[in-house]
VOBA-1610 file (N, C-alpha, C; in pm, whole numbers, padded with zeros to 5 digits, always signed):
BEGIN
Unk+11182+04388+11103Unk+11254+04372+10956Unk+11394+04416+10966Unk+11393+04526+11070Unk+11545+04592+11100Unk+11610+04469+11234Unk+11563+04418+11299Unk+11659+04337+11328Unk+11717+04221+11236Unk+11657+04111+11135Unk+11693+04082+11067Unk+11815+04127+10912Unk+11857+04259+10998Unk+11981+04353+10903Unk+12099+04366+10992Unk+12192+04386+10896Unk+12315+04411+10917Unk+12319+04559+11035Unk+12413+04540+11104Unk+12425+04658+11188Unk+12478+04818+11059Unk+12505+04785+10954Unk+12536+04883+10865Unk+12415+04922+10790Unk+12323+04785+10780Unk+12228+04833+10682Unk+12120+04902+10758Unk+12118+04822+10900Unk+12026+04953+10979Unk+12052+05079+10989Unk+12186+05121+11011Unk+12217+05248+11019Unk+12158+05310+10887Unk+12178+05266+10722Unk+12160+05319+10632Unk+12000+05333+10632Unk+11906+05239+10667Unk+11761+05260+10652Unk+11723+05351+10751Unk+11781+05348+10873Unk+11755+05496+10936Unk+11812+05613+10897Unk+11854+05629+10841Unk+11942+05779+10803Unk+11831+05786+10681Unk+11848+05706+10605Unk+11751+05748+10507Unk+11611+05773+10537Unk+11528+05737+10627Unk+11407+05717+10710Unk+11420+05887+10776Unk+11557+05909+10851Unk+11607+06041+10897Unk+11556+06160+10760Unk+11662+06183+10647Unk+11664+06226+10596Unk+11535+06268+10482Unk+11447+06177+10478Unk+11324+06161+10359Unk+11228+06218+10490Unk+11250+06198+10589Unk+11122+06277+10686Unk+11163+06388+10690Unk+11280+06445+10689Unk+11317+06599+10719Unk+11292+06694+10574Unk+11312+06611+10475Unk+11254+06636+10322Unk+11090+06683+10317Unk+11055+06576+10388Unk+10911+06574+10402Unk+10823+06705+10455Unk+10926+06735+10589Unk+10880+06825+10675Unk+10907+06955+10598Unk+11032+06977+10580Unk+11019+07124+10508Unk+10938+07147+10364Unk+10874+07040+10293Unk+10793+07095+10206Unk+10667+07123+10252Unk+10631+07013+10337Unk+10523+07044+10398Unk+10438+07164+10496Unk+10579+07228+10590Unk+10565+07356+10643Unk+10542+07474+10587Unk+10600+07501+10427Unk+10521+07611+10377Unk+10385+07582+10347Unk+10320+07504+10306Unk+10203+07507+10300Unk+10103+07514+10442Unk+10114+07432+10536Unk+10061+07491+10662Unk+10042+07645+10703Unk+10209+07686+10651Unk+10210+07829+10703Unk+10134+07934+10583Unk+10118+07885+10456Unk+10045+07957+10389Unk+09856+07981+10448Unk+09852+07808+10464Unk+09682+07766+10479Unk+09713+07833+10656Unk+09749+07865+10737Unk+09756+07920+10885Unk+09721+08071+10825Unk+09813+08179+10756Unk+09782+08291+10716Unk+09632+08312+10659Unk+09611+08224+10557Unk+09429+08244+10526Unk+09375+08271+10582Unk+09356+08151+10704Unk+09262+08156+10779Unk+09238+08249+10899Unk+09353+08327+10935Unk+09385+08433+11013Unk+09332+08541+11014Unk+09361+08652+11136Unk+09290+08771+11084Unk+09387+08887+11074Unk+09361+08954+11021Unk+09441+09071+10963Unk+09578+09126+11077Unk+09516+09100+11148Unk+09572+09195+11293Unk+09678+09068+11326Unk+09660+08959+11324Unk+09746+08859+11400Unk+09875+08816+11274Unk+09815+08858+11167Unk+09947+08827+11064Unk+10022+08948+11041Unk+09946+09075+11073Unk+10028+09180+11047Unk+10136+09178+11159Unk+10116+09142+11279Unk+10181+09104+11419Unk+10291+08992+11422Unk+10272+08934+11324Unk+10363+08837+11262Unk+10373+08682+11372Unk+10283+08703+11434Unk+10212+08621+11518Unk+10212+08428+11462Unk+10167+08459+11358Unk+10102+08328+11284Unk+10231+08294+11203Unk+10253+08132+11227Unk+10315+08039+11200Unk+10244+07909+11139Unk+10234+07810+11197Unk+10166+07727+11123Unk+10027+07695+11192Unk+09981+07752+11269Unk+09853+07737+11320Unk+09754+07866+11335Unk+09639+07883+11292Unk+09555+08015+11234Unk+09539+08064+11378Unk+09562+08195+11401Unk+09517+08261+11492Unk+09419+08342+11480Unk+09326+08384+11580Unk+09156+08419+11510Unk+09112+08402+11405Unk+09069+08232+11386Unk+09029+08179+11277Unk+08901+08263+11227Unk+08948+08286+11107Unk+08826+08376+11035Unk+08838+08331+10873Unk+08732+08338+10777Unk+08711+08248+10669Unk+08682+08403+10551Unk+08732+08503+10614Unk+08719+08621+10547Unk+08802+08630+10394Unk+08922+08623+10436Unk+08975+08566+10298Unk+08908+08533+10197Unk+08858+08396+10262Unk+08839+08294+10148Unk+08700+08347+10094Unk+08637+08446+10185Unk+08467+08526+10082Unk+08535+08580+09968Unk+08627+08685+10015Unk+08671+08783+09885Unk+08711+08723+09793Unk+08829+08616+09808Unk+08849+08507+09663Unk+08713+08503+09571Unk+08637+08390+09670Unk+08507+08397+09582Unk+08397+08470+09531Unk+08443+08576+09580Unk+08409+08720+09544Unk+08459+08804+09386Unk+08563+08758+09360Unk+08638+08813+09275Unk+08651+08750+09115Unk+08552+08789+09067Unk+08563+08770+08949Unk+08657+08731+08855Unk+08764+08789+08855Unk+08909+08781+08792Unk+08976+08636+08814Unk+08965+08641+08963Unk+08990+08495+09012Unk+08927+08367+08932Unk+08790+08378+08979Unk+08721+08271+08921Unk+08736+08228+08754Unk+08704+08363+08656Unk+08790+08362+08523Unk+08870+08295+08476Unk+08993+08328+08572Unk+09114+08243+08524Unk+09116+08122+08580Unk+09039+08103+08717Unk+09051+07949+08719Unk+08954+07877+08617Unk+08846+07866+08573Unk+08793+07875+08454Unk+08885+07856+08319Unk+08992+07918+08280Unk+09098+07913+08177Unk+09181+07826+08215Unk+09197+07844+08358Unk+09327+07723+08408Unk+09250+07580+08360Unk+09148+07514+08415Unk+09061+07449+08421Unk+09048+07397+08241Unk+09010+07466+08185Unk+09031+07466+08017Unk+09085+07404+07930Unk+09243+07486+07974Unk+09415+07459+07975Unk+09389+07333+08008Unk+09400+07258+08125Unk+09404+07174+08154Unk+09352+07038+08111Unk+09215+07067+08052Unk+09140+06943+08012Unk+09237+06913+07850Unk+09187+07046+07799Unk+09257+07069+07661Unk+09351+06983+07610Unk+09496+07049+07695Unk+09620+07082+07703Unk+09659+06892+07736Unk+09579+06847+07837Unk+09628+06727+07876Unk+09555+06624+07755Unk+09469+06655+07683Unk+09414+06538+07581Unk+09502+06548+07478Unk+09547+06686+07419Unk+09675+06655+07303Unk+09751+06636+07347Unk+09821+06648+07468Unk+09940+06591+07523Unk+09953+06419+07528Unk+09810+06386+07558Unk+09845+06243+07576Unk+09846+06196+07464Unk+09735+06205+07325Unk+09736+06154+07256Unk+09852+06165+07182Unk+09894+06246+07139Unk+10008+06299+07061Unk+10135+06212+07121Unk+10137+06208+07263Unk+10280+06137+07296Unk+10205+05999+07249Unk+10133+05950+07319Unk+10099+05810+07211Unk+10104+05756+07080Unk+10068+05844+06994Unk+10097+05876+06847Unk+10230+05838+06820Unk+10298+05968+06931Unk+10433+05956+06862Unk+10534+05841+06929Unk+10496+05766+07047Unk+10571+05657+07109Unk+10553+05576+07043Unk+10494+05522+06988Unk+10405+05422+06976Unk+10503+05367+06854Unk+10504+05451+06735Unk+10607+05430+06573Unk+10782+05408+06655Unk+10765+05501+06721Unk+10893+05535+06788Unk+10975+05375+06852Unk+10879+05319+06885Unk+10906+05174+06964Unk+10896+05038+06903Unk+10933+05105+06756Unk+10916+04957+06680Unk+11072+04947+06626Unk+11126+04845+06592Unk+11207+04826+06535Unk+11265+04855+06426Unk+11397+04872+06363Unk+11422+04960+06245Unk+11392+04929+06137Unk+11383+04805+06108Unk+11321+04708+06016Unk+11164+04751+05986Unk+11120+04741+06096Unk+10974+04839+06086Unk+10956+04957+06066Unk+11038+05016+06096Unk+11002+05181+06073Unk+11135+05218+06055Unk+11199+05266+05925Unk+11289+05287+05886Unk+11359+05416+05916Unk+11242+05506+05958Unk+11299+05641+05986Unk+11302+05677+06121Unk+11273+05568+06174Unk+11309+05576+06333Unk+11426+05651+06410Unk+11572+05609+06349Unk+11658+05634+06414Unk+11640+05836+06365Unk+11618+05853+06271Unk+11610+05999+06220Unk+11507+06113+06304Unk+11385+06049+06307Unk+11309+06135+06434Unk+11365+06092+06571Unk+11426+05977+06620Unk+11432+05985+06754Unk+11575+06106+06804Unk+11669+06115+06689Unk+11759+06249+06656Unk+11688+06337+06687Unk+11611+06367+06601Unk+11518+06511+06557Unk+11465+06552+06732Unk+11384+06422+06788Unk+11349+06477+06911Unk+11441+06484+07030Unk+11565+06428+06996Unk+11652+06427+07109Unk+11742+06565+07075Unk+11760+06622+06997Unk+11793+06759+06949Unk+11693+06870+07002Unk+11589+06863+07027Unk+11504+06944+07095Unk+11524+06933+07236Unk+11565+06818+07268Unk+11569+06863+07451Unk+11705+06946+07454Unk+11790+06910+07380Unk+11902+07010+07407Unk+11923+07111+07425Unk+11902+07152+07269Unk+11873+07305+07222Unk+11723+07359+07200Unk+11715+07508+07217Unk+11595+07513+07204Unk+11606+07686+07071Unk+11520+07695+07064Unk+11499+07795+06981Unk+11564+07953+06984Unk+11510+07969+07133Unk+11520+08091+07193Unk+11378+08142+07182Unk+11367+08218+07343Unk+11266+08330+07348Unk+11165+08393+07235Unk+11251+08494+07198Unk+11173+08534+07066Unk+11138+08508+06943Unk+11226+08386+06892Unk+11175+08319+06765Unk+11043+08238+06827Unk+11053+08199+06909Unk+10912+08103+06988Unk+10812+08216+06979Unk+10830+08367+07066Unk+10715+08400+07079Unk+10643+08430+06902Unk+10780+08485+06846Unk+10725+08569+06701Unk+10631+08426+06612Unk+10698+08328+06643Unk+10625+08206+06538Unk+10476+08206+06609Unk+10454+08204+06748Unk+10321+08198+06812Unk+10239+08301+06735Unk+10341+08406+06741Unk+10235+08527+06672Unk+10206+08563+06502Unk+10301+08507+06496Unk+10267+08443+06327Unk+10153+08370+06285Unk+10137+08270+06353Unk+10029+08167+06366Unk+09888+08215+06421Unk+09926+08357+06511Unk+09745+08410+06476Unk+09708+08326+06639Unk+09854+08287+06727Unk+09766+08226+06807Unk+09732+08305+06951Unk+09788+08435+06916Unk+09813+08522+07058Unk+09703+08539+07155Unk+09706+08573+07274Unk+09548+08607+07297Unk+09438+08501+07281Unk+09519+08330+07297Unk+09390+08248+07298Unk+09425+08148+07307Unk+09317+08039+07409Unk+09389+07908+07501Unk+09449+07809+07362Unk+09489+07835+07256Unk+09539+07782+07208Unk+09691+07798+07208Unk+09722+07880+07244Unk+09884+07961+07244Unk+09965+07889+07367Unk+09843+07841+07474Unk+09894+07760+07571Unk+09929+07655+07548Unk+09844+07558+07487Unk+09824+07429+07471Unk+09912+07351+07313Unk+09919+07447+07210Unk+09995+07418+07118Unk+10139+07379+07121Unk+10189+07480+07167Unk+10335+07521+07138Unk+10404+07393+07246Unk+10357+07358+07325Unk+10430+07200+07373Unk+10384+07109+07379Unk+10302+07098+07309Unk+10177+06962+07239Unk+10228+06851+07266Unk+10392+06842+07202Unk+10444+06686+07215Unk+10583+06700+07286Unk+10546+06666+07464Unk+10664+06665+07589Unk+10723+06565+07541Unk+10885+06605+07506Unk+10950+06478+07471Unk+10992+06373+07558Unk+11005+06452+07709Unk+11042+06345+07840Unk+10946+06269+07838Unk+10797+06314+07778Unk+10677+06217+07832Unk+10679+06094+07706Unk+10720+06132+07588Unk+10740+06049+07480Unk+10859+05917+07516Unk+10983+05995+07570Unk+11081+05926+07619Unk+11033+05773+07677Unk+10954+05845+07803Unk+10945+05725+07920Unk+10865+05632+07885Unk+10751+05687+07775Unk+10624+05574+07707Unk+10704+05493+07609Unk+10805+05535+07512Unk+10861+05446+07438Unk+10918+05323+07481Unk+10994+05341+07606Unk+11056+05278+07678Unk+11005+05177+07723Unk+10888+05193+07755Unk+10781+05116+07875Unk+10704+05051+07729Unk+10650+05080+07626Unk+10625+05000+07469Unk+10767+04866+07465Unk+10860+04939+07463Unk+10962+04823+07415Unk+10999+04712+07493Unk+10957+04735+07688Unk+10955+04620+07743Unk+10853+04531+07723Unk+10734+04561+07668Unk+10631+04476+07609Unk+10647+04324+07513Unk+10605+04237+07547Unk+10617+04083+07499Unk+10622+04146+07330Unk+10731+04118+07260Unk+10708+04112+07102Unk+10600+03998+07040Unk+10573+03918+07095Unk+10487+03820+07111Unk+10344+03873+07080Unk+10317+03971+07162Unk+10180+04044+07144Unk+10151+04105+06980Unk+10235+04171+06967Unk+10248+04245+06843Unk+10224+04160+06697Unk+10326+04063+06703Unk+10291+03942+06615Unk+10183+03866+06592Unk+10121+03797+06712Unk+10027+03719+06759Unk+09928+03835+06697Unk+09874+03952+06693Unk+09824+04043+06656Unk+09773+04057+06553Unk+09918+04068+06463Unk+09889+04084+06320Unk+09888+03927+06235Unk+09900+03835+06269Unk+09874+03711+06225Unk+09705+03704+06260Unk+09650+03744+06339Unk+09485+03763+06346Unk+09469+03885+06244Unk+09524+03956+06196Unk+09474+04078+06125Unk+09485+04187+06186Unk+09471+04218+06275Unk+09464+04335+06346Unk+09570+04439+06287Unk+09517+04568+06270Unk+09574+04681+06206Unk+09682+04723+06332Unk+09774+04814+06283Unk+09841+04923+06370Unk+09758+05014+06489Unk+09654+05043+06414Unk+09530+05112+06496Unk+09487+05062+06604Unk+09448+04889+06553Unk+09415+04794+06654Unk+09503+04746+06747Unk+09627+04737+06740Unk+09690+04729+06845Unk+09752+04833+06933Unk+09780+04949+06882Unk+09789+05055+06937Unk+09685+05090+07085Unk+09543+05081+07031Unk+09437+05126+07134Unk+09416+05030+07203Unk+09410+04868+07132Unk+09329+04782+07216Unk+09436+04689+07290Unk+09574+04687+07272Unk+09641+04603+07314Unk+09799+04697+07408Unk+09825+04800+07334Unk+09933+04854+07422Unk+09884+04965+07491Unk+09766+05048+07433Unk+09710+05124+07545Unk+09684+05036+07647Unk+09626+04944+07657Unk+09572+04908+07787Unk+09641+04867+07894Unk+09792+04828+07822Unk+09886+04745+07902Unk+09967+04870+07959Unk+09961+04997+07906Unk+10035+05102+07917Unk+10015+05206+08023Unk+09866+05140+08101Unk+09828+05301+08181Unk+09878+05295+08296Unk+09973+05199+08382Unk+10082+05265+08461Unk+10138+05344+08409Unk+10195+05346+08313Unk+10308+05482+08263Unk+10220+05571+08215Unk+10126+05560+08145Unk+10013+05714+08127Unk+09968+05770+08211Unk+09929+05684+08357Unk+09875+05762+08466Unk+10018+05845+08549Unk+10113+05790+08524Unk+10261+05885+08550Unk+10239+05997+08414Unk+10211+06003+08339Unk+10236+06104+08227Unk+10118+06181+08259Unk+10033+06149+08270Unk+09916+06189+08304Unk+09934+06310+08421Unk+09974+06221+08501Unk+10032+06305+08619Unk+10144+06428+08572Unk+10198+06457+08565Unk+10306+06508+08485Unk+10260+06621+08397Unk+10145+06576+08291Unk+10090+06665+08220Unk+09989+06774+08264Unk+09920+06729+08369Unk+09817+06795+08483Unk+09874+06881+08592Unk+09984+06852+08621Unk+10091+06961+08731Unk+10152+07055+08609Unk+10210+07007+08509Unk+10275+07133+08443Unk+10167+07217+08425Unk+10044+07203+08326Unk+10018+07289+08295Unk+09947+07378+08384Unk+09910+07356+08517Unk+09842+07381+08611Unk+09934+07473+08658Unk+10047+07474+08690Unk+10129+07538+08753Unk+10235+07633+08637Unk+10194+07630+08501Unk+10253+07740+08417Unk+10193+07857+08408Unk+10270+07958+08430Unk+10271+08121+08462Unk+10316+08197+08343Unk+10444+08133+08284Unk+10530+08229+08237Unk+10439+08282+08099Unk+10375+08151+08039Unk+10377+08155+07897Unk+10218+08226+07906Unk+10161+08250+08003Unk+10075+08291+08040Unk+10077+08466+08000Unk+10115+08487+08079Unk+10190+08694+08092Unk+10246+08690+07966Unk+10325+08606+07905Unk+10370+08669+07756Unk+10283+08651+07626Unk+10199+08563+07626Unk+10100+08522+07517Unk+09923+08586+07509Unk+09915+08616+07679Unk+09765+08658+07661Unk+09773+08815+07702Unk+09723+08929+07605Unk+09735+09017+07576Unk+09648+09090+07703Unk+09560+09039+07751Unk+09431+09111+07854Unk+09496+08987+07956Unk+09491+09077+08075Unk+09453+08999+08199Unk+09352+08878+08274Unk+09253+08939+08136Unk+09151+08849+08171Unk+09130+08735+08137Unk+09242+08731+08030Unk+09251+08605+07976Unk+09360+08507+08065Unk+09409+08568+08163Unk+09524+08491+08194Unk+09483+08353+08269Unk+09573+08243+08249Unk+09498+08124+08352Unk+09545+08135+08528Unk+09524+08068+08561Unk+09506+08115+08736Unk+09621+08114+08777Unk+09790+08017+08710Unk+09892+08089+08767Unk+09986+08183+08789Unk+09920+08253+08603Unk+10004+08371+08567Unk+09889+08484+08687Unk+09789+08482+08712Unk+09695+08543+08775Unk+09775+08555+08921Unk+09778+08445+08978Unk+09852+08448+09095Unk+09940+08534+09080Unk+10062+08505+08969Unk+10189+08601+09004Unk+10143+08715+09013Unk+10084+08782+08953Unk+10039+08910+08935Unk+09990+08989+09067Unk+09890+08869+09124Unk+09842+08947+09251Unk+09949+08917+09367Unk+10060+08797+09371Unk+10199+08820+09472Unk+10273+08921+09484Unk+10287+08949+09327Unk+10353+09074+09313Unk+10321+09209+09282Unk+10153+09229+09309Unk+10121+09378+09318Unk+09970+09379+09413Unk+09997+09448+09523Unk+09838+09440+09598Unk+09756+09454+09483Unk+09612+09420+09581Unk+09506+09424+09495Unk+09411+09446+09618Unk+09415+09454+09732Unk+09279+09573+09786Unk+09230+09683+09753Unk+09305+09749+09694Unk+09294+09873+09681Unk+09212+09885+09540Unk+09135+09810+09510Unk+09046+09760+09416Unk+08942+09752+09466Unk+08887+09710+09604Unk+08750+09675+09658Unk+08661+09786+09711Unk+08627+09844+09632Unk+08559+09946+09622Unk+08370+09909+09627Unk+08373+09784+09575Unk+08187+09773+09617Unk+08174+09751+09755Unk+08061+09825+09822Unk+08003+09798+09996Unk+08077+09706+10037Unk+08009+09534+09951Unk+08005+09415+10023Unk+08182+09383+10051Unk+08269+09412+09966Unk+08398+09373+10004Unk+08437+09477+10071Unk+08421+09620+10083Unk+08417+09690+10171Unk+08446+09675+10329Unk+08357+09552+10328Unk+08290+09552+10515Unk+08449+09459+10550Unk+08496+09390+10455Unk+08608+09265+10476Unk+08744+09362+10500Unk+08759+09463+10469Unk+08886+09548+10497Unk+08944+09532+10642Unk+08860+09515+10731Unk+08905+09546+10884Unk+08959+09392+10911Unk+08904+09298+10824Unk+08948+09125+10907Unk+09022+09106+10757Unk+09075+09136+10677Unk+09187+09078+10579Unk+09256+09184+10525Unk+09378+09133+10470Unk+09517+09208+10485Unk+09561+09174+10268Unk+09635+09228+10262Unk+09698+09196+10114Unk+09761+09020+10173Unk+09811+09021+10235Unk+09890+08859+10283Unk+09771+08757+10301Unk+09686+08777+10366Unk+09580+08712+10365Unk+09525+08634+10260Unk+09461+08764+10240Unk+09365+08715+10066Unk+09488+08655+09932Unk+09626+08689+09904Unk+09711+08655+09915Unk+09722+08454+09930Unk+09715+08442+10049Unk+09753+08324+10095Unk+09665+08214+10052Unk+09533+08264+10076Unk+09375+08233+10064Unk+09390+08207+09909Unk+09424+08310+09807Unk+09422+08256+09658Unk+09533+08155+09613Unk+09677+08166+09690Unk+09741+08043+09625Unk+09699+07889+09690Unk+09627+07879+09841Unk+09607+07788+09843Unk+09496+07698+09800Unk+09395+07809+09752Unk+09344+07776+09662Unk+09351+07693+09514Unk+09429+07800+09468Unk+09495+07764+09342Unk+09592+07586+09365Unk+09629+07552+09475Unk+09702+07449+09447Unk+09623+07329+09522Unk+09489+07384+09566Unk+09418+07277+09632Unk+09378+07128+09538Unk+09330+07192+09431Unk+09286+07104+09318Unk+09434+06959+09255Unk+09562+07041+09268Unk+09639+06960+09243Unk+09677+06829+09406Unk+09684+06914+09515Unk+09686+06833+09576Unk+09546+06785+09664Unk+09440+06738+09581Unk+09338+06641+09609Unk+09337+06545+09462Unk+09432+06573+09357Unk+09440+06460+09202Unk+09537+06351+09291Unk+09659+06413+09309Unk+09765+06363+09296Unk+09747+06249+09420Unk+09677+06201+09523Unk+09685+06090+09603Unk+09615+05980+09541Unk+09545+06044+09416Unk+09464+05902+09330Unk+09548+05843+09230Unk+09687+05955+09209Unk+09776+05906+09072Unk+09890+05834+09134Unk+09893+05889+09290Unk+10041+05813+09351Unk+10072+05726+09357Unk+09953+05580+09370Unk+10030+05422+09358Unk+10076+05385+09194Unk+10030+05486+09095Unk+10032+05481+08983Unk+10225+05502+08967Unk+10228+05632+09020Unk+10321+05718+09020Unk+10498+05634+08984Unk+10534+05586+09109Unk+10657+05515+09135Unk+10617+05392+09040Unk+10554+05301+09019Unk+10564+05209+08932Unk+10584+05248+08785Unk+10506+05325+08738Unk+10487+05358+08568Unk+10619+05440+08556Unk+10682+05522+08648Unk+10796+05623+08586Unk+10923+05498+08612Unk+10920+05415+08664Unk+11063+05285+08700Unk+11024+05216+08526Unk+10900+05159+08542Unk+10880+05112+08411Unk+10940+05192+08263Unk+10864+05279+08236Unk+10917+05360+08132Unk+11046+05409+08129Unk+11129+05406+08235Unk+11274+05473+08265Unk+11356+05366+08239Unk+11334+05264+08244Unk+11457+05150+08216Unk+11428+05086+08131Unk+11542+05061+08005Unk+11541+04968+07936Unk+11609+04863+07936Unk+11560+04721+07871Unk+11657+04636+07866Unk+11691+04593+07744
//
């Protein structure tokens, strides 16, 4: 392939590959470093001898993580948030993008709503009004405080409505001639055809909910209600081995440290996303290109 290119094109392609490879390495090395620390002994980590390969391999840190009720409870809360929040986000994104993709003669208020959503991208009400609104709605310290404030992600709406606009208008017209309602057109024609874009939005939404930590710290009054990312943020900034008082956990003190347990918890926290991402990757580029280009 390279032989058929001009020298300038070959140089450009080789430089691109070199830059992308360097960026990939930069992204992977921190993950390998965290993984190596989590599987290494306390002595080797304290000595600074662990880089990208475990020293004195041990799974003691993962045993400690599995024994922590707070970590497991936070994992359950995050899983509930991801499933509930993703379902709400996808449904509202679909119901919002479909009418906004219509022509102005079919939906006369389309321009008004489009500008309304654009304004929400450019301007925000501020942290304090946001918190007061959620408090007055009685959502504090509940999972609804984590999923409802961001229930309509405007970026995803724009992505999906641009995808809908690319679909042939003849599909819509022929369905209406056959007597199909708007709901039938949406769920039996538009939705199946938009699965690549939907997979992209699904990836954005799942990663967004899984990694969100700031709202959990602000909106949850009790640490027992923290989602996983909020809990990980607290254990990264504060030591937690001082809480090891039961006999079984105390046996692990000689093998683990704050660094090894934190690394193990961080890796366990990122593992589900690492497992899900490859299955959605094949839809990702195709969906985001189709949804971002307007003809």
